[in-house]
C-alpha positions in Angstrom: -21.9 -0.4 15.6 -21.6 3.3 14.0 -18.1 4.9 14.7 -17.2 8.3 14.9 -14.8 10.0 12.0 -11.8 10.1 14.7 -11.9 6.0 15.6 -12.0 5.9 11.9 -9.0 8.1 10.9 -7.5 6.0 14.1 -8.0 3.0 12.6 -6.6 4.2 9.2 -3.8 5.1 11.0 -3.3 2.4 12.9 -4.2 -0.2 10.0 -1.6 1.7 7.5 1.3 1.5 10.4 0.7 -2.2 10.6 0.4 -2.6 6.6 4.2 -0.9 6.5 5.2 -2.6 9.2 5.1 -5.9 7.9 5.2 -4.8 4.3 8.7 -2.9 4.5 9.4 -5.1 6.8 9.7 -8.1 4.4 11.5 -5.8 2.1 14.4 -5.3 5.3 14.4 -8.7 5.9 15.1 -9.6 2.3 17.5 -6.6 1.2 19.6 -5.9 4.4 22.7 -7.6 5.2 23.4 -10.0 7.1 19.2 -11.0 7.8 18.4 -14.4 8.0 15.5 -13.6 5.3 18.2 -11.8 3.2 18.3 -12.9 -0.9 15.1 -15.1 -0.4 13.7 -13.0 -3.1 10.7 -11.5 -5.1 8.2 -14.4 -3.8 8.9 -13.6 0.1 8.4 -10.1 -1.1 5.4 -10.5 -2.7 4.2 -12.9 -0.1 4.6 -10.7 2.7 2.8 -7.5 1.2 0.0 -9.6 0.6 -0.2 -11.2 4.2 0.2 -7.4 5.8 -2.9 -6.5 3.7 -5.0 -9.0 5.0 -3.7 -9.1 8.2 -3.9 -4.8 8.4 -7.4 -5.0 7.0 -8.9 -7.7 9.7 -7.5 -5.3 12.7 -8.7 -2.6 11.3 -11.5 -3.2 8.6 -14.6 -3.3 11.2 -14.2 -0.2 12.1 -13.1 2.2 9.0 -13.2 -0.5 6.1 -9.1 -0.8 5.9 -8.9 1.9 2.9 -5.3 2.0 3.8 -4.6 3.6 0.9 -5.4 7.5 -0.4 -6.0 6.1 -3.7 -8.6 3.7 -2.6 -10.4 6.4 -0.5 -10.6 9.1 -3.3 -11.6 6.0 -5.6 -14.3 5.0 -3.3 -15.5 9.0 -3.3 -14.8 9.6 -6.6 -17.4 6.7 -6.7 -19.8 7.4 -4.4 -18.9 4.9 -1.8 -17.3 7.0 0.6 -18.1 10.7 1.6 -15.8 13.4 0.3 -15.7 15.3 3.5 -13.8 12.3 5.1 -11.5 12.0 2.3 -8.9 14.4 4.2 -8.8 13.1 7.3 -8.4 9.7 6.2 -5.3 10.8 3.8 -3.3 12.5 6.6 -3.9 9.1 8.9 -2.7 6.6 6.7 0.2 9.3 5.8 1.2 9.3 9.7 0.6 5.7 10.2 3.0 4.7 7.2 5.3 7.2 8.6 5.2 5.6 11.7 5.4 2.2 10.3 8.5 2.7 8.4 10.5 4.3 11.7 9.3 0.8 13.5 10.7 -0.9 11.2 14.1 1.4 11.4 14.5 0.4 14.3 13.9 -3.7 14.2 16.7 -3.5 11.7 18.9 -0.6 12.5 22.3 -3.3 12.9 21.2 -4.5 9.6 21.0 -1.1 7.8 24.7 -0.4 9.7 25.8 -3.3 8.1 24.4 -2.9 4.7 26.2 -0.4 2.2 24.3 -0.5 -0.9 22.2 2.9 -0.3 20.1 1.9 -3.0 19.1 -1.0 -1.3 18.0 0.9 1.8 15.8 2.5 0.2 14.3 0.1 -1.5 13.4 -1.2 2.2 11.3 2.2 2.4 9.6 3.1 -0.8 9.6 2.0 -4.6 11.8 2.3 -7.2 11.9 1.2 -11.0 13.8 -1.3 -12.6 13.8 0.4 -15.8 13.7 4.5 -15.2 10.9 5.9 -17.5 8.8 8.0 -16.1 6.1 7.7 -17.9 6.1 3.8 -18.7 6.3 3.6 -14.5 3.4 5.9 -14.4 1.6 3.7 -16.6 2.6 0.6 -14.4 0.8 2.2 -11.6 -2.1 3.1 -12.9 -3.0 -0.3 -14.4 -1.5 -2.3 -11.0 -4.1 0.1 -8.6 -7.1 0.0 -11.8 -6.7 -4.0 -10.9 -6.6 -3.0 -7.1 -10.0 -1.2 -6.8 -11.6 -3.0 -9.2 -10.8 -6.7 -7.2 -11.7 -4.5 -4.1 -14.8 -3.7 -4.9 -15.5 -7.4 -6.4 -14.6 -9.0 -3.4 -16.7 -6.8 -1.7 -19.2 -7.1 -4.0 -19.4 -11.0 -4.4 -18.5 -11.7 -0.5 -21.7 -9.9 -0.1 -20.3 -6.9 2.2 -20.2 -7.0 6.1 -22.3 -8.7 8.2 -22.3 -11.5 5.8 -21.5 -15.1 6.6 -18.4 -14.7 3.6 -17.8 -11.1 5.1 -14.4 -12.6 7.2 -12.8 -14.1 4.4 -12.5 -10.6 2.5 -9.1 -9.6 4.0 -7.7 -13.0 3.4 -8.9 -12.6 -0.6 -7.9 -9.3 -0.5 -4.6 -10.3 0.8 -4.4 -12.5 -2.3 -5.5 -9.6 -4.3 -1.8 -7.6 -3.1 -0.3 -11.2 -3.9 -1.5 -11.4 -7.5 -0.7 -7.4 -8.4 3.1 -8.1 -7.2 3.8 -11.2 -9.0 2.2 -10.2 -12.1 2.8 -6.2 -12.3 5.3 -5.6 -9.5 8.2 -6.2 -11.4 8.7 -2.9 -13.1 8.1 -0.6 -10.1 7.9 -2.3 -7.0 4.2 -1.6 -6.8 3.6 0.9 -5.1 0.0 1.4 -5.5 -1.1 3.1 -2.2 0.4 6.9 -1.9 0.8 6.4 1.6 2.8 3.1 0.8 5.3 5.4 -0.9 5.2 9.1 0.7 5.3 8.1 4.0 8.5 5.5 4.5 10.5 7.9 2.1 10.0 10.8 4.5 11.3 8.2 7.4 13.9 7.7 4.7 14.8 11.3 4.4 14.5 12.3 7.9 16.0 9.3 9.5 20.1 9.3 10.9 20.3 6.1 8.5 24.1 5.3 7.2 24.8 5.4 4.2 21.4 6.0 3.0 22.4 8.5 -0.1 19.5 10.0 -1.5 15.5 9.6 -1.2 14.8 9.9 -5.3 12.6 12.8 -5.0 12.5 13.1 -8.5 10.3 9.5 -8.9 9.0 9.7 -5.3 6.5 12.9 -5.7 5.4 11.7 -9.4 5.2 8.2 -10.6 3.8 6.5 -6.9 1.8 9.3 -6.4 0.1 10.3 -9.4 -0.2 6.8 -11.2 -2.4 5.0 -8.1 -4.7 8.8 -8.1 -5.6 7.8 -11.4 -5.5 4.5 -11.5 -7.8 3.8 -8.4 -10.2 6.6 -10.0 -10.2 4.6 -13.0 -10.9 1.2 -11.5 -13.6 2.6 -10.0 -15.4 4.2 -12.8 -14.4 0.9 -14.5 -16.4 -1.0 -12.0 -19.4 1.4 -12.2 -19.4 0.9 -15.9 -19.8 -2.4 -15.2 -22.6 -3.0 -13.2 -24.2 -0.5 -15.1 -24.2 -2.9 -18.4 -25.1 -6.0 -16.2 -27.4 -4.1 -15.1 -27.2 -4.8 -11.4 
């Protein structure tokens, strides 16, 4: 079934909203005070994000391909797998979905935001930040992580035969494991944004919501590392896949 651009934009909005609702939701559960999951650790966060990607993809992938990430959309366009004309609409939908998902997390965890004194923990619920602040190295980390994301997604799609095949239904599940792996292996230095919408939409929500004692939204970091790094990394991952296909003669 062919879907109109507006239907695909709406799917990207819903998919990114679900991604952030479940992804930022697990961050809130682990980081905010008086939660049942408080201090349960990085494994829980990485698991939550992996499952968030998987379920967002299952919900919307059959309509839009579930990019749910501007870096993926731009990378696919750069290697000729997606029309450039639809890139702006996809990115706008992804940003709006990410913002709405973050607002829903705030609503769900309002009492816990109020009970938390740590402003950094509140920002960390919404957006990423460096363990050691070095914008150059932090950007390189995001480049590497996002290149691995795009390379992995293309490999999963190719190996499983794409849509309409017997294995296609497992693709979203395996993509969730890819996110889980990236989080466990490469997420420590920056919190692995690997997605400009995942960081910018919720960071804007943090800035505008009436969060008690929220502190700075850290725009000097947020407008650089989690935007520039993933876009560069996504394109590099896509180009590496093209080179690999050419070398292997596929």
